[in-house]
Backbone as CSV, one residue per row, in Angstrom:
resi,resn,N_x,N_y,N_z,CA_x,CA_y,CA_z,C_x,C_y,C_z
1,MET,45.459,1.591,-59.354,44.039,0.899,-58.442,43.768,0.799,-58.738
2,LYS,42.994,-0.605,-58.504,41.673,-0.707,-59.652,40.472,0.028,-58.166
3,THR,39.544,-0.417,-58.980,38.189,0.544,-58.286,37.662,-0.919,-57.295
4,GLU,37.231,-0.935,-56.300,36.339,-1.808,-56.062,35.206,-2.896,-56.780
5,THR,35.000,-3.905,-56.941,34.010,-4.808,-58.041,32.567,-3.662,-57.488
6,ARG,31.979,-3.785,-58.383,30.834,-3.463,-57.409,29.671,-4.565,-58.218
7,GLN,29.019,-4.485,-58.164,27.389,-5.630,-56.829,27.319,-5.577,-58.542
8,ILE,26.503,-6.633,-59.282,25.978,-7.635,-60.867,24.636,-7.234,-59.313
9,PRO,23.364,-6.972,-60.152,22.267,-7.834,-60.097,22.120,-9.626,-59.916
10,LEU,21.620,-9.212,-59.243,20.551,-10.824,-58.692,20.065,-11.672,-59.758
11,ASN,20.500,-12.453,-60.385,20.361,-13.650,-61.479,20.135,-12.567,-62.746
12,PHE,21.086,-11.977,-62.961,22.131,-10.580,-63.459,22.294,-12.375,-66.156
13,PRO,21.218,-12.213,-66.353,21.522,-12.996,-67.472,23.252,-13.370,-68.345
14,TYR,23.387,-11.486,-68.395,24.663,-11.308,-69.352,25.874,-11.234,-68.345
15,ARG,27.183,-11.548,-68.988,28.241,-10.908,-68.436,28.278,-9.947,-69.136
16,LEU,28.823,-9.143,-68.126,29.449,-7.824,-68.409,30.601,-7.095,-67.701
17,TYR,31.166,-5.887,-68.393,32.615,-5.332,-68.112,32.709,-4.600,-68.479
18,PHE,33.430,-3.837,-66.372,33.555,-2.494,-66.677,34.888,-2.040,-66.885
19,TYR,34.385,-0.421,-68.186,35.531,0.464,-68.543,35.820,1.328,-68.247
20,GLY,37.000,2.216,-69.229,37.229,3.359,-69.232,37.998,4.026,-68.400
21,SER,37.614,5.684,-67.652,38.285,6.132,-66.821,38.334,5.098,-65.726
22,VAL,39.306,4.952,-65.197,38.938,4.955,-62.937,38.430,5.343,-62.232
23,ASP,38.439,7.136,-62.474,38.056,7.963,-61.709,37.144,8.815,-62.259
24,SER,36.026,8.082,-63.341,35.328,8.539,-63.791,34.006,8.530,-62.710
25,LEU,33.484,10.539,-63.199,32.480,10.657,-61.854,31.221,9.317,-62.516
26,ASP,30.468,8.430,-63.932,29.650,7.481,-63.941,30.663,6.266,-64.189
27,THR,29.906,5.104,-64.416,30.273,3.476,-64.743,30.167,3.123,-65.582
28,ASP,31.315,3.262,-66.562,30.600,2.852,-67.774,30.513,1.274,-67.968
29,VAL,30.088,0.410,-68.513,29.873,-0.687,-68.660,29.324,-0.979,-69.731
30,ILE,29.618,-1.977,-70.359,29.765,-3.159,-71.388,28.811,-4.453,-71.474
31,ILE,27.116,-4.177,-71.926,26.909,-5.911,-71.502,26.415,-6.377,-72.997
32,GLU,27.327,-7.489,-72.578,27.559,-8.608,-73.478,26.655,-9.405,-74.239
33,ILE,26.084,-9.175,-75.129,24.614,-10.147,-75.847,25.355,-10.823,-77.164
34,PRO,24.057,-11.792,-77.405,23.987,-13.022,-77.967,23.770,-11.934,-79.317
35,ARG,24.427,-12.316,-80.502,24.051,-12.075,-81.759,22.289,-12.187,-81.863
36,ASP,22.171,-13.073,-82.175,20.261,-13.058,-81.680,19.927,-11.741,-80.663
37,GLU,19.646,-11.814,-80.014,19.535,-10.820,-79.250,19.310,-9.326,-79.528
38,MET,20.596,-9.365,-80.681,20.517,-7.845,-81.090,19.641,-7.199,-81.522
39,PRO,18.871,-6.539,-81.894,18.101,-6.051,-82.084,18.281,-5.335,-83.871
40,LEU,17.638,-5.883,-85.259,18.724,-4.871,-86.001,18.259,-3.797,-86.552
41,ILE,16.734,-3.053,-85.153,17.234,-0.944,-85.752,17.229,-1.243,-84.431
42,GLN,17.926,0.348,-84.581,18.572,1.155,-83.224,17.596,1.843,-82.036
43,GLU,16.476,2.062,-82.943,15.528,2.875,-81.891,15.313,1.414,-81.153
44,ASP,14.790,0.269,-82.078,14.739,-1.214,-80.801,15.788,-1.440,-79.963
45,ARG,16.848,-1.216,-80.310,17.802,-1.411,-79.148,18.572,-1.103,-78.420
46,LYS,18.251,1.112,-78.596,18.392,1.744,-77.314,16.428,1.384,-75.860
47,VAL,15.502,0.332,-76.787,14.172,0.557,-75.828,14.915,-0.646,-75.334
48,LYS,16.144,-2.268,-75.621,15.883,-2.945,-75.993,16.998,-2.797,-73.858
49,LEU,17.773,-1.905,-73.963,18.644,-1.478,-73.651,18.497,-1.159,-71.893
50,LYS,17.169,0.234,-72.445,16.094,0.480,-71.434,16.068,-0.467,-69.929
51,LEU,15.098,-1.368,-70.534,14.475,-2.552,-70.710,14.744,-2.971,-69.623
52,ILE,16.581,-3.962,-69.880,17.575,-4.466,-69.681,17.663,-3.007,-68.201
53,GLU,18.246,-2.263,-67.907,18.196,-1.516,-66.423,17.121,-1.705,-65.856
54,SER,16.167,-1.446,-66.321,15.216,-0.742,-65.223,14.709,-2.295,-65.091
55,GLN,14.459,-3.123,-65.720,14.254,-4.915,-64.611,15.515,-5.538,-63.492
56,TYR,16.352,-4.463,-63.799,17.195,-5.067,-62.978,18.556,-3.088,-62.014
57,GLU,17.476,-2.984,-62.671,17.224,-1.272,-61.532,19.330,-0.969,-61.845
58,ILE,19.513,-0.702,-62.975,20.855,-0.593,-63.100,20.440,1.060,-63.403
59,GLU,22.142,1.102,-62.605,21.925,2.759,-62.896,23.525,3.129,-63.510
60,TRP,23.674,2.873,-64.078,25.521,2.809,-64.739,24.851,3.512,-65.474
61,ASN,26.773,3.716,-66.427,26.483,3.626,-67.870,26.479,3.298,-69.022
62,CYS,25.097,2.569,-69.980,25.639,0.678,-69.613,25.628,0.961,-71.096
63,ILE,25.773,-0.172,-72.690,26.084,0.195,-73.905,25.911,-1.797,-74.316
64,LEU,25.063,-2.241,-74.925,25.118,-3.501,-74.746,26.149,-3.830,-76.740
65,ALA,26.813,-4.790,-76.528,27.853,-5.143,-77.390,27.351,-6.791,-77.689
66,VAL,27.602,-6.723,-79.032,28.062,-8.886,-79.519,29.099,-8.228,-79.455
67,ILE,29.971,-9.454,-79.067,31.863,-9.605,-78.983,31.988,-10.938,-79.378
68,GLU,32.288,-11.345,-80.384,32.032,-12.693,-81.621,34.288,-13.064,-81.540
69,ASN,34.911,-13.836,-81.525,36.259,-14.864,-82.227,37.167,-13.245,-80.993
70,GLY,37.017,-12.876,-80.628,37.398,-11.605,-79.525,37.414,-10.380,-79.945
71,TYR,36.056,-9.867,-80.583,36.428,-8.770,-81.421,34.579,-8.287,-80.397
72,ILE,34.559,-7.160,-80.635,32.973,-6.814,-80.763,33.425,-6.227,-82.219
73,SER,31.284,-6.656,-82.302,31.508,-6.769,-83.831,30.020,-5.492,-83.943
74,ASP,29.291,-6.160,-82.806,28.094,-4.676,-83.235,27.591,-3.966,-81.399
75,THR,27.285,-3.286,-81.993,26.912,-2.345,-80.504,26.179,-1.292,-80.869
76,ILE,25.596,-0.522,-79.840,24.688,0.222,-80.089,25.204,1.758,-80.908
77,TYR,24.360,2.635,-81.886,25.434,3.478,-82.050,23.985,4.582,-81.906
78,PRO,24.127,6.145,-82.302,25.249,7.044,-82.204,26.211,7.246,-81.342
79,LYS,26.106,6.393,-80.082,27.364,6.787,-79.160,28.888,6.984,-78.886
80,THR,28.582,5.584,-79.206,30.961,5.178,-79.749,29.834,3.918,-81.150
81,TRP,31.029,3.460,-81.772,31.368,2.456,-82.947,32.222,1.103,-82.553
82,ILE,31.950,0.417,-82.984,33.018,-1.331,-82.807,34.380,-0.926,-82.569
83,ASP,34.707,0.046,-83.399,36.534,-0.151,-83.109,36.639,0.124,-81.642
84,SER,36.034,1.600,-81.533,36.140,2.789,-80.064,36.198,2.034,-79.265
85,LEU,35.234,1.738,-78.939,35.079,0.422,-78.221,35.169,-1.550,-77.392
86,ASN,35.711,-1.489,-78.741,36.252,-2.517,-78.350,38.396,-2.120,-77.952
87,ASN,39.116,-1.435,-78.496,40.020,-0.744,-78.082,40.398,-0.901,-76.770
88,ALA,39.262,0.919,-76.458,38.622,0.709,-75.514,38.966,0.045,-74.263
89,LEU,37.896,-1.287,-74.740,38.246,-2.142,-73.261,39.111,-2.493,-73.074
90,LEU,39.747,-3.506,-73.732,41.046,-3.331,-74.130,42.245,-3.381,-73.307
91,GLU,42.538,-1.468,-73.485,42.222,-1.037,-73.311,42.821,-0.801,-71.489
92,THR,41.645,-0.349,-71.141,40.756,0.104,-69.496,40.644,-1.637,-68.957
93,TYR,40.161,-2.627,-68.872,39.675,-3.904,-68.441,40.477,-3.694,-66.872
94,SER,41.935,-3.512,-67.573,42.806,-4.268,-66.410,42.675,-3.261,-65.320
95,LEU,41.657,-2.024,-66.304,41.776,-0.452,-64.400,40.813,-1.058,-63.343
96,HIS,39.562,-2.580,-63.438,38.977,-2.234,-62.990,38.887,-3.834,-62.415
97,GLU,37.967,-3.732,-61.137,37.317,-5.261,-60.625,36.939,-5.844,-61.759
98,GLN,36.881,-6.850,-61.871,36.115,-7.486,-62.437,35.756,-9.284,-61.970
99,TYR,34.312,-9.234,-62.724,33.378,-10.304,-63.110,34.417,-11.318,-63.614
100,PHE,34.201,-11.157,-65.243,34.576,-12.317,-65.925,35.914,-11.484,-66.408
101,SER,36.650,-13.002,-67.304,37.486,-12.581,-67.983,37.221,-11.751,-69.509
102,ASN,38.516,-11.025,-70.001,38.229,-9.855,-70.902,38.431,-10.959,-72.062
103,PRO,37.026,-10.362,-72.901,36.779,-11.096,-74.215,37.402,-10.645,-75.685
104,VAL,38.233,-9.390,-75.139,39.184,-8.673,-76.418,40.573,-8.897,-76.286
105,CYS,40.618,-9.516,-77.108,42.094,-10.484,-77.976,42.571,-9.382,-78.366
106,GLY,42.153,-7.910,-79.023,43.483,-7.646,-79.681,42.942,-6.387,-80.371
107,LYS,43.291,-5.117,-80.245,43.258,-3.775,-81.216,42.520,-4.561,-82.755
108,MET,41.135,-3.783,-82.765,41.193,-2.958,-83.874,41.729,-2.029,-85.253
109,PRO,41.768,-2.274,-85.932,41.744,-0.236,-86.627,40.895,0.073,-86.783
110,ARG,41.003,1.946,-86.432,40.957,2.941,-86.048,39.687,3.526,-87.318
111,ASN,39.287,4.021,-88.047,38.638,4.456,-88.726,38.859,5.972,-89.316
112,ARG,39.573,6.451,-89.215,40.467,8.083,-88.287,39.059,8.867,-89.063
113,LEU,38.445,8.804,-89.811,36.810,9.716,-90.532,35.913,9.634,-90.218
114,LEU,35.469,8.395,-89.416,34.480,8.300,-88.186,34.566,8.723,-86.620
115,ALA,35.803,8.693,-86.072,36.599,9.293,-85.427,36.664,11.108,-85.733
116,ILE,36.728,11.470,-86.584,37.369,13.106,-86.585,35.184,13.468,-86.539
117,TYR,34.790,12.815,-86.982,33.143,13.040,-87.971,31.937,12.977,-85.832
118,LYS,33.110,11.601,-85.773,32.341,12.149,-84.416,32.385,12.737,-83.161
119,THR,33.885,13.956,-83.886,34.569,14.584,-82.918,33.046,15.572,-82.861
120,LEU,33.198,16.141,-84.413,32.702,17.254,-85.218,31.087,17.242,-85.101
121,ARG,30.381,16.550,-84.650,28.957,15.803,-84.823,29.312,16.514,-82.914
122,THR,30.081,16.140,-82.006,29.701,15.837,-80.555,29.828,17.785,-80.252
123,ILE,30.847,18.812,-80.852,31.032,19.773,-80.532,29.665,20.958,-81.156
124,MET,28.669,20.512,-81.877,27.586,21.073,-82.839,27.225,20.010,-82.671
125,SER,26.436,19.502,-81.458,25.276,18.563,-80.380,25.157,19.812,-79.528
126,VAL,26.502,20.081,-78.967,26.421,20.516,-77.281,25.562,22.011,-77.149
127,LEU,26.040,22.901,-79.058,26.236,24.303,-79.421,24.562,24.337,-79.711
128,THR,23.849,23.344,-79.845,22.297,23.323,-80.276,21.300,24.810,-79.464
129,ARG,21.750,25.406,-78.280,20.951,26.118,-77.753,21.122,26.852,-77.400
130,THR,22.635,27.278,-78.024,23.587,28.576,-77.057,23.091,29.709,-78.493
131,HIS,23.851,30.278,-78.212,23.492,31.791,-78.532,24.256,31.001,-80.771
132,LEU,24.095,30.386,-80.961,24.597,29.513,-81.816,23.924,28.780,-82.374
133,ARG,23.127,28.754,-81.655,21.548,28.354,-82.921,21.605,27.843,-83.669
134,GLY,21.106,29.207,-84.189,20.898,29.430,-85.697,21.573,28.912,-86.887
135,ILE,23.317,28.873,-86.661,24.139,29.101,-87.322,24.512,26.919,-87.149
136,ILE,24.358,26.691,-85.415,24.587,25.114,-86.353,23.282,24.435,-85.705
137,ARG,22.305,24.056,-85.935,20.388,23.761,-86.024,20.214,23.212,-87.212
138,PRO,21.239,24.293,-88.448,20.631,23.936,-90.094,21.360,23.252,-90.610
139,VAL,22.546,22.776,-89.705,23.113,21.192,-90.639,23.546,20.502,-89.726
140,VAL,22.963,20.242,-88.459,23.413,19.252,-87.829,23.438,18.045,-87.771
141,ASN,22.539,17.818,-88.844,21.749,15.870,-88.890,23.062,15.502,-90.227
142,GLY,23.134,14.522,-89.673,24.170,13.724,-90.641,23.260,13.750,-92.278
143,VAL,21.417,14.232,-92.511,21.690,14.183,-94.300,22.556,15.902,-94.738
144,HIS,23.117,16.519,-94.122,24.022,17.484,-94.200,25.108,17.422,-94.785
145,PRO,25.979,18.298,-95.819,27.239,18.380,-96.237,28.210,18.666,-94.906
146,PHE,28.929,17.136,-95.332,30.472,17.764,-94.035,30.716,18.995,-94.119
147,GLU,31.503,19.585,-94.844,31.622,20.860,-96.161,30.574,22.120,-94.786
148,ASP,29.442,22.151,-94.458,28.596,23.156,-94.370,29.053,22.907,-92.915
149,LYS,28.751,21.573,-92.171,29.183,21.320,-90.680,30.287,21.494,-90.077
150,MET,31.359,21.379,-91.242,32.628,22.338,-90.411,33.053,23.793,-90.483
151,GLU,31.956,24.560,-91.379,31.441,25.751,-91.955,31.127,26.283,-90.659
152,ALA,29.670,25.702,-89.667,29.451,26.177,-89.041,29.830,26.511,-87.885
153,VAL,31.031,25.414,-87.170,31.850,24.968,-86.611,33.179,25.631,-86.131
154,SER,33.158,26.311,-87.091,34.482,27.614,-88.328,34.299,28.724,-87.422
155,ARG,32.968,28.750,-87.567,32.393,30.116,-86.858,32.265,30.281,-85.712
156,VAL,32.338,29.628,-84.465,32.157,28.734,-83.067,33.674,29.707,-82.168
157,PHE,32.915,30.190,-81.527,34.321,31.310,-80.662,33.564,30.815,-79.275
158,LEU,34.667,30.189,-78.405,33.868,29.632,-77.289,33.803,30.697,-76.025
159,PRO,34.568,31.113,-76.657,35.262,32.052,-75.070,33.774,32.920,-74.421
160,GLU,32.573,33.082,-75.261,31.581,33.935,-75.908,31.188,33.071,-75.018
161,ILE,30.800,31.957,-74.503,29.807,31.357,-74.215,29.751,30.920,-72.883
162,THR,28.097,31.636,-72.126,28.851,31.094,-70.764,27.775,29.841,-69.953
163,ASP,26.707,29.633,-71.304,25.419,28.607,-70.250,25.707,28.167,-71.571
164,PHE,24.954,27.093,-71.807,25.218,26.240,-73.100,23.868,25.677,-72.248
165,HIS,22.805,26.143,-71.822,20.991,25.217,-71.975,20.886,24.255,-72.194
166,GLN,21.915,22.767,-72.212,21.480,21.757,-72.249,20.188,21.440,-71.049
167,ARG,19.159,20.669,-71.693,17.931,20.828,-69.925,19.103,19.591,-69.733
168,ASN,19.950,17.653,-69.913,20.431,17.279,-69.410,21.727,16.788,-69.319
169,MET,22.229,17.660,-69.316,24.611,18.140,-69.587,24.444,19.180,-68.739
170,LEU,25.341,19.151,-67.090,25.876,20.403,-66.680,26.893,21.294,-67.445
171,ASN,26.568,22.647,-66.981,27.929,22.826,-68.188,29.181,22.720,-68.354
172,THR,29.518,22.286,-66.824,31.241,20.853,-66.272,31.148,20.519,-67.364
173,ASP,29.717,19.473,-67.424,30.339,18.280,-68.399,30.160,18.122,-69.789
174,ILE,29.578,19.378,-69.963,29.532,19.527,-71.306,31.260,20.941,-72.278
175,TRP,31.516,21.443,-71.504,33.313,21.506,-71.405,33.937,20.670,-71.352
176,LYS,33.796,19.935,-70.044,35.165,18.175,-70.177,34.896,17.807,-71.750
177,THR,33.140,16.898,-72.069,33.443,16.751,-72.754,34.147,17.136,-74.342
178,ILE,33.904,18.441,-74.431,34.457,18.919,-75.641,35.904,19.453,-75.993
179,ALA,36.469,19.736,-74.301,38.510,19.160,-74.300,38.965,18.035,-74.337
180,PHE,37.490,16.704,-73.792,37.887,15.259,-73.897,38.154,14.574,-75.876
181,TYR,36.754,15.499,-76.317,36.789,14.952,-78.279,38.020,15.700,-78.853
182,ILE,38.758,16.668,-78.586,39.004,17.762,-79.436,40.073,16.728,-78.569
183,GLY,41.008,16.997,-78.071,42.274,16.252,-77.109,42.289,14.723,-77.720
184,GLN,41.450,14.325,-77.812,41.789,13.185,-78.221,41.892,12.436,-79.632
185,ASN,40.844,13.470,-80.189,41.021,12.790,-81.635,42.501,13.937,-82.587
186,LEU,42.636,15.278,-81.506,44.128,15.333,-81.753,44.853,14.088,-82.007
187,SER,45.522,13.266,-81.256,46.047,12.553,-80.607,46.416,11.484,-81.631
188,LEU,45.190,10.897,-81.796,44.409,9.673,-82.713,45.315,9.937,-83.895
189,ILE,44.640,11.450,-84.452,45.176,11.694,-86.334,46.426,11.747,-85.875
190,THR,47.152,13.399,-85.561,47.835,13.402,-85.600,49.351,12.546,-85.354
191,SER,49.396,11.616,-84.416,50.229,10.802,-83.843,50.224,9.316,-84.020
192,GLY,47.950,9.095,-83.762,47.920,7.496,-84.136,47.902,7.470,-82.382
193,ILE,48.193,7.748,-81.578,47.191,7.506,-79.571,46.369,7.316,-79.471
194,GLU,45.348,6.619,-79.435,44.460,5.987,-78.308,44.191,6.575,-76.825
195,ILE,43.280,7.798,-76.799,43.209,7.891,-75.212,42.110,7.201,-75.010
196,TYR,41.829,6.400,-74.619,40.632,6.026,-73.226,40.511,7.144,-72.160
197,THR,40.826,6.786,-70.912,40.948,7.761,-69.758,41.143,9.999,-69.031
198,LYS,40.999,10.333,-68.324,41.135,11.428,-68.650,42.205,10.870,-68.425
199,LYS,43.325,10.153,-66.758,44.764,10.638,-67.124,45.240,10.083,-68.040
200,ASP,45.168,9.427,-68.953,46.133,10.015,-70.606,46.004,11.552,-71.442
201,LEU,44.615,11.386,-71.062,44.264,12.657,-71.386,45.144,14.152,-71.045
202,LEU,45.143,13.565,-70.407,46.137,14.942,-69.427,47.200,14.245,-69.388
203,LYS,48.153,13.276,-69.851,49.806,13.533,-69.910,49.889,13.421,-71.299
204,TYR,48.977,14.019,-72.418,48.837,14.492,-73.627,48.964,15.545,-73.461
205,HIS,47.397,16.232,-73.381,46.720,18.091,-73.297,46.684,18.147,-71.662
206,PRO,48.278,19.134,-70.746,47.564,19.320,-70.021,47.031,20.415,-68.845
207,SER,46.853,21.356,-70.590,46.483,22.087,-70.551,45.354,22.396,-71.089
208,LEU,44.729,21.240,-71.496,43.182,20.672,-70.925,42.853,20.534,-69.481
209,ALA,43.319,20.317,-68.592,43.436,19.830,-66.758,41.702,20.695,-66.479
210,SER,41.639,22.129,-66.465,40.869,23.429,-66.214,39.116,22.079,-66.252
211,PHE,39.240,21.763,-67.943,37.747,21.021,-68.354,37.989,19.551,-67.533
212,ILE,39.200,19.518,-68.246,38.827,17.245,-67.886,38.363,17.557,-66.364
213,LEU,39.542,18.285,-65.182,38.773,17.536,-64.050,37.528,18.109,-63.481
214,ARG,37.136,18.999,-64.526,35.871,20.427,-64.332,35.334,20.923,-62.519
215,LYS,37.235,21.973,-63.218,37.283,22.669,-62.395,36.570,24.881,-62.892
216,PRO,36.550,25.017,-61.860,36.216,26.269,-62.167,36.567,27.177,-63.280
217,LEU,36.332,27.225,-64.677,37.015,28.096,-66.205,36.951,29.681,-65.751
218,LEU,38.353,29.893,-65.805,38.462,30.916,-66.710,38.969,30.943,-67.685
219,GLU,38.576,32.850,-68.254,38.251,33.443,-69.335,39.131,32.719,-70.169
220,GLU,41.098,32.282,-70.090,42.041,32.491,-70.062,41.579,30.562,-70.492
221,ASP,40.833,30.445,-69.679,41.022,28.754,-69.941,40.184,28.398,-71.773
222,LYS,39.430,29.092,-71.364,38.486,28.955,-72.599,38.725,29.868,-74.159
223,TYR,39.690,30.199,-73.551,41.182,30.630,-75.414,41.728,29.353,-75.300
224,VAL,42.215,28.623,-74.250,42.903,27.433,-74.829,42.444,26.610,-75.482
225,LEU,41.166,26.104,-74.827,40.503,25.761,-75.757,39.839,25.940,-77.300
226,GLN,40.055,27.215,-77.177,39.410,27.990,-78.670,40.683,27.520,-79.309
227,ASP,41.985,27.565,-78.264,43.483,27.381,-79.848,42.709,26.086,-80.207
228,TYR,42.622,24.658,-79.146,42.716,23.451,-79.389,41.663,23.201,-80.403
229,LEU,40.364,24.298,-80.259,39.547,23.740,-81.619,39.805,24.721,-82.867
230,GLU,40.675,25.366,-82.814,41.243,26.282,-84.309,42.218,25.251,-84.679
231,LYS,43.046,24.445,-83.946,43.813,23.370,-84.124,43.524,22.038,-84.788
232,TRP,41.927,21.895,-84.047,41.201,21.131,-84.392,40.749,21.238,-85.895
233,LEU,40.149,22.210,-85.719,39.524,22.262,-87.639,40.802,22.151,-89.079
234,GLN,41.862,23.134,-88.562,43.162,22.783,-88.826,43.637,21.156,-89.568
235,MET,44.074,20.849,-89.203,43.761,19.242,-88.875,42.735,18.262,-89.777
236,THR,41.972,18.398,-89.415,40.462,18.469,-90.257,40.721,18.821,-91.329
237,ARG,40.903,20.221,-92.157,40.873,20.380,-93.344,42.295,20.016,-94.580
238,ASP,43.038,20.122,-93.354,44.917,19.138,-94.111,44.856,17.715,-94.179
239,PHE,43.506,16.895,-93.667,43.542,15.359,-93.082,43.580,14.961,-95.053
240,GLY,42.643,15.727,-95.296,42.242,14.917,-96.597,41.053,15.722,-97.682
241,THR,40.173,15.319,-98.535,39.641,16.279,-99.439,38.289,15.352,-99.302
242,PHE,37.074,15.658,-98.741,36.750,14.592,-97.600,35.281,15.218,-99.149
243,THR,34.287,14.192,-99.311,32.752,14.097,-100.228,31.968,13.167,-99.833
244,SER,30.969,14.508,-99.637,30.009,13.925,-99.165,28.467,13.317,-100.308
245,GLU,28.263,12.402,-100.352,26.951,11.418,-101.173,25.694,11.591,-100.149
246,GLY,24.926,12.400,-100.217,23.356,11.316,-99.974,24.239,11.946,-97.752
247,THR,23.739,10.706,-97.322,24.224,10.377,-95.919,25.745,10.632,-95.788
248,ASN,25.997,9.910,-97.104,27.637,9.146,-97.436,28.176,10.119,-97.151
249,LEU,29.830,10.213,-96.652,31.016,10.656,-96.387,32.649,10.013,-97.063
250,TYR,33.287,10.310,-97.461,33.880,9.084,-98.012,35.591,10.568,-97.151
251,CYS,37.161,9.392,-97.875,37.902,10.685,-97.643,39.241,9.361,-97.546
252,LYS,40.146,9.661,-98.145,40.730,9.055,-97.709,40.688,7.072,-97.760
253,GLU,40.244,7.014,-98.831,39.381,5.426,-98.586,38.886,4.670,-97.445
254,GLU,38.691,5.940,-97.166,37.742,5.206,-95.815,36.213,6.626,-96.282
255,ALA,34.797,5.357,-95.142,34.247,5.357,-95.711,32.515,4.987,-94.456
256,ILE,32.085,6.339,-93.914,30.991,6.727,-93.024,29.673,7.220,-93.311
257,ASP,28.922,6.451,-93.181,27.673,7.103,-92.699,26.789,8.132,-91.854
258,MET,27.618,9.700,-91.648,26.553,10.223,-91.251,25.474,10.723,-90.578
259,LYS,24.378,9.748,-90.688,23.038,9.441,-90.069,23.774,8.493,-89.219
260,LYS,23.717,7.657,-89.185,24.899,6.332,-88.334,25.302,6.775,-87.660
261,GLU,26.341,6.634,-87.750,27.694,7.526,-87.664,28.216,6.199,-87.177
262,ILE,28.009,5.094,-88.792,29.132,4.559,-88.363,30.276,4.353,-89.661
263,TYR,30.870,3.537,-89.439,31.920,3.031,-90.833,30.954,2.759,-91.576
264,LEU,31.809,2.322,-93.417,31.441,2.174,-93.860,32.127,0.655,-94.846
265,THR,32.276,-0.597,-94.166,32.690,-1.962,-94.964,33.798,-1.217,-96.068
266,SER,34.674,-1.578,-96.874,35.126,-1.618,-98.242,34.400,-2.992,-98.515
267,LYS,34.236,-3.680,-98.470,33.647,-5.029,-99.335,32.156,-4.152,-99.446
268,ASN,31.027,-3.193,-99.488,30.586,-2.808,-99.562,30.171,-1.563,-101.078
269,TYR,32.029,-1.350,-99.757,31.310,0.582,-101.020,32.840,0.084,-101.606
270,TYR,34.087,-0.453,-101.767,35.003,-0.162,-102.885,35.292,-1.427,-104.175
271,GLU,34.317,-2.465,-103.316,35.010,-3.409,-104.617,33.622,-3.079,-105.832
């Protein structure tokens, strides 16, 4: 079932596309801008987006993207990266009423190393104000070796957490985020299944329903998620041999920049 069309701000100068879960609490939107309007520096991209949102009084959850030859070629990071954003729009475009035709014509191959790293970083980022902060904070940034980050997360025991103490996120939202990322990443790495909606996440991981649907959590729910975390940690260890060189991380002929949270092309790093 499609959602009702949201009203585009008057005189809005860009094409935009709704994507993601149809029943999400947020309205996720990709704003397409020309290549020559995308700032080179990441912080400038964030500023540009905030200016657009302020000028047109947009309250959606927006992201800027450049779309060329039927594929997303650039976007704001580290929120997401081009392969996952491209495929998310392709897969969920039809779930929403749209103003413009789908500009994406096909799937992009996923960089599994980046998907693993983003899951790890997401878990770490929401734990920085918990009792685990002494373990997490020293290695949370992308300048630290991947192995140190894995070691820190392996010491996490989720049932101990009663409050994340994050200023801009509710605890229910954080639990949902952890569960979604872990379930999504397990499906991608172990089965090649890409998940971009809550409905599909629950299809493959029904035991995570309390988290995904933001229900009151019982102690046994947290033990379920702890089991998922331990499965994810083991899956990651089994994935391959990780090599950290400065901010770059390599595994199975895939390369990423851990600081920027983007993948590196084979042209620049393997030729």
